[in-house]
Backbone as a chain_set.jsonl record, in Angstrom:
{"seq": "MAKQQAFGDKAKGKVKDTSMNVKVIKGFRSETGSVKFVSRFVKVKDIAEVDKIDISK", "coords": {"N": [[33.007, -154.002, -176.53], [30.818, -151.713, -175.904], [30.302, -148.23, -174.115], [27.678, -148.362, -171.552], [26.427, -146.115, -170.148], [26.99, -142.847, -170.245], [28.895, -140.058, -169.19], [27.255, -137.756, -168.642], [24.928, -138.952, -168.171], [25.366, -140.075, -165.791], [25.767, -137.763, -164.062], [23.262, -136.732, -164.262], [21.467, -137.969, -163.253], [21.752, -137.929, -160.215], [20.974, -136.726, -157.157], [20.446, -133.371, -155.941], [21.423, -131.912, -152.599], [19.824, -129.44, -151.399], [20.387, -127.837, -148.758], [22.358, -126.374, -146.559], [25.319, -126.605, -144.509], [26.162, -124.785, -141.655], [28.217, -123.246, -139.156], [27.136, -122.985, -135.838], [28.095, -120.335, -133.573], [27.67, -120.271, -129.74], [27.698, -118.057, -127.38], [27.95, -118.224, -123.479], [28.121, -117.086, -120.013], [29.778, -118.405, -117.681], [29.666, -120.37, -114.373], [31.338, -119.236, -112.952], [32.07, -116.67, -113.964], [33.383, -116.171, -116.269], [33.55, -116.383, -119.876], [31.901, -118.855, -121.681], [32.055, -121.068, -124.755], [29.89, -122.552, -126.726], [29.94, -124.577, -130.292], [28.429, -125.723, -132.877], [27.719, -128.091, -135.753], [25.08, -127.227, -138.07], [22.537, -128.315, -140.105], [20.553, -126.146, -142.613], [18.02, -124.937, -144.338], [17.477, -122.559, -145.556], [19.263, -119.101, -145.237], [18.27, -117.538, -143.158], [17.037, -118.886, -141.355], [19.067, -119.223, -139.195], [18.683, -117.679, -136.797], [16.928, -118.651, -135.573], [17.799, -121.034, -134.172], [18.468, -123.022, -131.699], [20.774, -123.763, -129.861], [22.039, -125.667, -126.931], [23.967, -125.762, -123.664]], "CA": [[32.065, -153.677, -175.829], [30.54, -150.106, -175.786], [29.448, -148.173, -172.971], [25.986, -148.19, -171.629], [26.256, -145.033, -169.689], [28.09, -141.853, -170.562], [29.033, -139.246, -167.957], [26.358, -137.004, -168.512], [23.803, -139.497, -167.803], [25.939, -140.606, -164.693], [25.653, -136.712, -163.412], [21.823, -136.108, -164.156], [20.743, -138.803, -162.288], [22.283, -137.726, -158.699], [20.011, -135.556, -156.326], [21.294, -132.54, -155.013], [20.844, -131.134, -151.372], [19.706, -127.871, -151.137], [19.986, -127.547, -147.629], [23.632, -126.072, -146.324], [25.807, -126.605, -142.911], [26.549, -123.681, -141.058], [28.933, -123.226, -137.807], [26.446, -121.94, -135.213], [28.847, -120.247, -132.504], [26.875, -119.263, -129.005], [28.603, -117.543, -126.027], [27.452, -117.614, -122.461], [28.841, -116.806, -118.918], [29.836, -119.476, -116.627], [29.246, -119.999, -112.893], [32.844, -118.515, -112.486], [32.158, -115.625, -114.688], [34.172, -116.409, -117.752], [32.853, -116.899, -121.151], [32.08, -120.124, -122.71], [31.723, -121.149, -126.096], [29.399, -123.858, -127.562], [29.664, -124.751, -131.29], [27.707, -126.811, -133.46], [27.314, -127.734, -137.145], [23.733, -127.395, -138.036], [22.101, -128.157, -141.512], [19.882, -125.487, -142.594], [17.748, -124.676, -145.854], [17.821, -121.217, -145.861], [20.105, -118.814, -144.085], [17.398, -116.71, -142.184], [16.924, -120.151, -140.047], [20.329, -119.478, -138.213], [18.277, -116.929, -135.991], [15.832, -119.815, -135.092], [18.391, -122.369, -133.927], [18.492, -122.815, -130.181], [21.718, -124.669, -129.042], [22.085, -125.325, -125.564], [25.292, -126.458, -123.284]], "C": [[31.539, -152.05, -175.679], [29.864, -149.963, -174.327], [27.951, -147.825, -172.652], [25.689, -146.786, -170.996], [27.125, -144.114, -169.658], [27.551, -140.638, -169.091], [28.042, -138.05, -167.814], [25.412, -137.713, -167.737], [23.848, -140.048, -166.28], [24.974, -139.106, -163.544], [24.175, -136.28, -163.427], [21.295, -136.958, -163.414], [20.888, -138.256, -160.615], [21.038, -136.584, -158.509], [20.746, -134.631, -155.753], [20.551, -131.891, -153.909], [20.931, -129.803, -151.686], [20.13, -127.128, -150.028], [21.82, -127.401, -147.865], [23.959, -126.163, -144.802], [26.678, -125.138, -142.681], [26.947, -123.755, -139.562], [27.726, -122.084, -136.951], [27.324, -121.537, -133.723], [27.866, -119.421, -131.122], [27.868, -119.328, -127.701], [27.549, -117.825, -124.988], [28.142, -117.837, -120.839], [28.705, -118.042, -117.925], [29.653, -119.288, -115.116], [30.585, -118.945, -112.434], [33.104, -117.045, -113.011], [32.891, -115.663, -115.964], [32.936, -117.045, -119.084], [33.357, -118.097, -121.709], [31.702, -120.033, -124.069], [31.061, -122.391, -126.369], [29.424, -123.544, -129.267], [29.413, -125.792, -132.154], [27.858, -126.67, -135.106], [26.218, -128.063, -137.474], [23.334, -127.657, -139.651], [20.642, -127.054, -141.89], [19.162, -125.278, -143.999], [17.584, -123.418, -146.401], [18.604, -120.425, -144.704], [19.555, -118.082, -142.991], [17.224, -117.782, -141.012], [17.858, -119.907, -139.012], [19.584, -118.647, -136.873], [17.676, -117.713, -135.011], [16.541, -120.83, -134.054], [18.575, -121.724, -132.239], [19.506, -124.1, -129.738], [21.911, -124.46, -127.435], [23.728, -126.017, -124.806], [25.174, -127.908, -123.457]], "O": [[32.369, -151.302, -175.163], [29.261, -150.773, -173.622], [27.205, -147.15, -173.362], [24.629, -146.276, -171.357], [28.166, -144.379, -169.057], [26.538, -140.463, -168.414], [28.104, -137.396, -166.772], [25.029, -137.217, -166.678], [22.859, -140.383, -165.628], [24.069, -139.231, -162.72], [23.847, -135.446, -162.584], [20.383, -136.472, -162.746], [19.869, -138.287, -159.926], [20.427, -135.888, -159.32], [21.699, -134.97, -155.052], [19.422, -131.414, -154.023], [21.889, -129.176, -152.136], [20.278, -125.911, -150.135], [22.49, -127.922, -148.756], [23.126, -125.881, -143.941], [27.559, -124.626, -143.372], [26.161, -124.251, -138.755], [27.478, -120.909, -137.222], [27.252, -122.34, -132.793], [27.404, -118.291, -131.278], [28.527, -120.246, -127.212], [26.368, -117.743, -125.323], [28.686, -118.922, -120.634], [27.645, -118.508, -117.508], [29.503, -118.161, -114.645], [30.537, -118.029, -111.613], [34.049, -116.342, -112.651], [32.652, -114.677, -116.661], [31.96, -117.795, -119.098], [34.484, -118.43, -122.075], [31.101, -119.061, -124.526], [31.761, -123.394, -126.222], [29.01, -122.45, -129.649], [30.176, -126.757, -132.181], [28.047, -125.609, -135.701], [25.99, -129.26, -137.297], [24.034, -127.02, -140.438], [19.627, -127.356, -141.262], [19.928, -125.513, -144.934], [17.555, -123.218, -147.615], [18.667, -120.828, -143.543], [20.2, -117.947, -141.951], [17.287, -117.444, -139.83], [17.566, -120.33, -137.893], [19.996, -119.064, -135.791], [17.832, -117.541, -133.802], [15.868, -121.38, -133.182], [18.731, -120.595, -131.773], [19.089, -125.194, -129.356], [21.929, -123.383, -126.84], [24.485, -126.696, -125.5], [26.13, -128.641, -123.204]]}, "num_chains": 1, "name": "protein.A"}
């Protein structure tokens, strides 16, 4: 039995995701005056979009 599909054929058929995951960290002051941080992983297409992301508590 011969192989039906070569490795090159398998790799060629997969779709690559062009977006990237970045970790966004936002700092804010709590009611007691201390600084708290919130971090989230966000998927963006371009690194310039990071400034436009709004994460909240």
